[in-house]
C-alpha angles and dihedrals in degrees: 000000000000111000094206094050093049091046091054091050091048091050092051092050091049091051087056089054094246112182091227144352118220118206114190130190134202114159098006114121117245099251092049090049090054091049092050092051094047092050090048089051091051091049091055095046113140094024132101094233113122123225115226121188118206139194129180119242090217095051090118088069088063097038086252137149113308108258090212086073090066099106094044091048093049091049097046091041091056093240127166091218147338141238127206111201139156133244097197115099099183098106097276117117142197095287092055089067106031124030124237092247093051092048091048091053091049094047093046092049089050091052091051088055091050094250125144110240129213135177129193139151121125091322118178135200087253088065094061096100091055092043091049091053091049090045103197118182092242134027116196119208138168114157091040090067098039127095111289089354090286112142088204091065131072125282108257127207090224092058092045091049093049093047090051092046092053091046092050091051089059095043091052093047093241087121108043115211096181123079093216115046098151121131118257109230124208146134121253127204104188120147094234145012123239125186122209112194106211096177109125092014129111118245089251089054092050093050090048091052091049092049092049093048096050093043088057099036118025094171106058123084113243123217114194121198113210127189093193117063091206092065091063091078093051089051091049091048090049089052092048093050091049094047091244122142125241103213097183146332126204139173119237125216090257090060097254120130124223119205120192116205132188112203116237112245108250090350126143117264095240094256117134119258116256 
């Protein structure tokens, strides 16, 4: 909980070209946590190392910092992303402490802010449907890819391959994790047609591109090409929150999904109020 100590560690990691530095908090008070993150950010200035803030979903068990403050903390602490994890190793996992709906809201808000989003905490292959609906950028696992699901055993290639196979089935849409996957028909009347190619982009990047386009042109229809079927629901949620209209979505033969959006006249862009 010492800002200077954390900043020195962050600086050392950045000098070693670490991809990211994760700074997690349990009993630290909120204002101190923000200060620690900002000083870590300043210590890594001029490097490519990303700053990831982290809170534990089970912090309330330890009278710790409320995990529902994660998005606010990451934003005010000048983070590039956040991770929600667990400390408890008694068989309970992330969903025992924060509901799927709450996690989805937090992840979606993070994406709107341009943050990378990661979830971990004794996650199992049986949690993949919930995780797919939440659609974080990163899912952290350990026991799920160890022999017999035992985190005390070695990671096995068979378990890794099966986890990836099951994840890919959901990303491709072969396994549907949403009850309602029907297309939304409608007739648009925009003055133009703009295509945003989201292939190779993160969900946060896609939402940022959509927001920028509609802020600068509220008349043209926007067609978004998505390589990941899971991202369609985040795009549709973004449209709903911004009072935009999803006219249709369809899957092409190459597996990509195309979503057609009509901007709402005078509507908000779906970005959170600040």
